[in-house]
C-alpha positions, 0 to 999 in steps of 0.5 A: 518463488514468484510473489503476488506483487499486485496482491501485496501492493493492495494489502500493504496500502490498505487501511481497513481494520476489517481485513487481514492480509497474509503472505504465504511464504511457501507459495508467494500468494496473498490471502485476505480474510475478514475478522471473525471468519473461519478462514481467518482462524486457519490463517492465524494458525499458519501465521503461528507456524511461520508459513504466513506472514501478516502484511502490515496495514498502511497508516494515515501518517504514512499515507500523508507522507506519500502525499507530501512527497508527491506534491512537488511533482504536481504540474498544476500549481493551483491544484497543488496548493488545493491538495496540500490544503486539503491534506492539512485539513482533511488528511490523505483522502481529502488530498486525493479528492482534491486531485480530481480537479487536475486529471494529469496530476491525478493520474500521476498520483496513482503511478507515484503511489504505486511505485512508492508502495512497491519500493516500501514493500521491497524494504519490508520484504527484505527486512522479513527475510523474504527473498524476491527477484529484485528486477521485478518491474515497477508498477 
């Protein structure tokens, strides 16, 4: 089965409490539904039957760990110090905002984060018993 890796990565990195993301075990597609929508009720029925698998949301702690793991890779020491200070005082969003002062580090952050999310996804999928092609290219 081909998986919607882009949809999985977006869902896995999301933190919105308004959206619910599911992997369709039969098709590999990712479905997103707003709280309270009629489509969500149907998705919940598919989840109960085992066809859909709810994709967990990221957490501030997981996001912060990604930021801390990326920081040593930053080429700009001043931007690194600023970003780590922002992380400590304002969390992952502040860390990402601080990267704006260093365009190369900002670009590298998105590559790093996408690869990290993809690796976390592979671990999660395997733990859920979802089979996938292990040669899937990195993001």
